[in-house]
N, C-alpha and C positions, 0 to 999 in steps of 0.2 A: 160551558163554563161547568168547571171541574171544581167544587167547593170543599172538597173532601183532602185538599193537601195542605200542608202547613206553609207552601209558599203563599197561600190564600190566606188560611186562619193565622199562621204566626203572626204576620203583623197589625192584626188585629187585637193578640193574644199581647202583643208588647204594647199597643196604645194602651190596652186596659190597664194593664199592671203596670205599669210606667206612670201613669197616672195615679195612682197609689204611693210610688214610689218604690217600686222591688228592685231588691238588686238583683236575685236570681232570676227574674225574665229578661234581664239586661244582660246577664252572663250568660243567661241560655241562647239568647239571640248573638251572642258572639262565638260560642262552641257550632250552633247550626250555621252559622256566616262561612267558619270555618270547614264544614262539613260538605256545604256546596248546597245547602238546601233555603238560606234567603241572603241577599246581599247585604253585607254589612253597612253600607252606607247609608242605605233605606232604612235598615233596622235602627242604628242609633240616630237618625235623626229624626224619625217617628218616636223613638223612646226619650228623646229630648223635648222634642216638644210635648211629649203626653207630660211627661213630669213637671214641665217648667209650666203647664196649664194647671197640674193638681195643687202645684203650692202656692199658685196663685189663687186658687177657688179657696184651699183653706184659708189662706189668708182674710180673703173677701167674706166666711165663714164669721172668723174670729172679730171683725169689723163690724160688718152689718147685722151679722144673727146672735148676738151673744148670747140673748136668752134662752135660745133653741139650743144652743150648747155647754149652758152653764153643768146640767145634768153630766155632762161627759167629765167636764174636768173634775166633778167631784170622786171620782174615782181614779183620777190620775192627779192627783195634786204633788206626789213626790216629782213624777214628770214633769209637771209642770215647774216645778220650783229649778229642776236642772236646767228645765230650756231656759228659763229665768236667767239664774248664772251664768250659763255659756253666752246669753245675749248680751250681758250685761260685761262679760270679762270679754269678749272678742268682738263686740260690735257687730260690722258690716262681716265679718270672718264668718259669722254663725251663720249665715245665711249658707256657706259654702261648707264649715263643719257638719250641720246638721243632717244633709244626705247622706252621709257617711256611719250615722250611729242608729242603728236598729231601735227602734222602741221610741226615740227621741223625734223622729224626724218630723212626724205628723206634728207635734207639740209646738216647736219650732215657729212655725208661721202663724199660728193661731193666737200663741203666747206674743208674737210683735204684733200683733193687730191689735190684740188686746191692751198692748203697753203703747198703743197710738204712735207705733213706728210710721212713718211717709210710705203709702203703697205704692209712688212710683219710684222711689228708692228701693223699696223691697222688687219690684218687678224687674227695674234694671240689673240689678245686683242675681239675682233670680233667674234672668238669661243666661248668664255665665253658667252661675253656679250647675246649673241643669245640665250646659254643653260639659264642663269640666266633670263632672258625677258619671255622665253615661259613656265620655269617652274613656277613661279612667277603667270604669268597670267593663266597658265591652271590650276594649282593647286588650284588656288583661288576659279576659275571658277568651279571647281568640287566639294571641300569641300563647296560651297556657293551653290549648284546646287537647293536644296529643295527650298532655298529663290528666287533665279531667275526663276523658274518654279512656284512656288506661286505669286510671280508679274506679269508673262506672263499670269496666269491665271486672274490674276485682272483686266490685259490691255485686255483681250477678252471679259470678262463681261462689263468692261466701256471703249468703242475704242476711246473715247475723253482723255483717259490717254494719250496716245502714243504722238500726237502732241505736248500737252502739255511738257511731258517729254524731247523729241526731241529736240523741242526749246530752253529748258533749256538747254541742255548741248550743243546745238551748241553754246549758247549765251554766256554760261562761257566761252568754249573752245576760241572764237573770244574775249572776252573781255580777258583774261587772255593776249592771244596773241597780243594783243593791248598794254596792260599795259608793258609787257613785251620788247615789241620793240618801244616803245614811245621814240621819242626822248626829250632828256633832254637840258633845257633852261637854 
């Protein structure tokens, strides 16, 4: 048995990083599926199950391990406030919305648990949210793979582009989170 191939370790990576809610691993699975290195259906099922389990784990931590996670919340009060606002404004849709907002996706299940949201209801909606999240990201990457591969070819030829793109993305995410969590006077 050859354990050095992407076909073997790729699915484990998809499961591990999807448990944490990673956009990028799901998109990478879509691209690798397009290239023939992974099976798209298997990769998306693995990602959806792991993502579902990850959010349920976060909800469990928030509900039953409050004291242990309190120090974490001390550092992320603004994100917690944003998650609470999203939850109040959108209700059940917050479970779906949070999956697509980087920096908030781990806080929403925790804050829903702290707000005494019903665990069974969360699990029910989280099943569909995980499937939708993984399907949207995975299929978008799969069908846009030619453009993604071309983009990485350009980056390979001009390596200075990678840090510029990365800093731009990080800056936009930071700016967006700052704007959403800014105190109103």
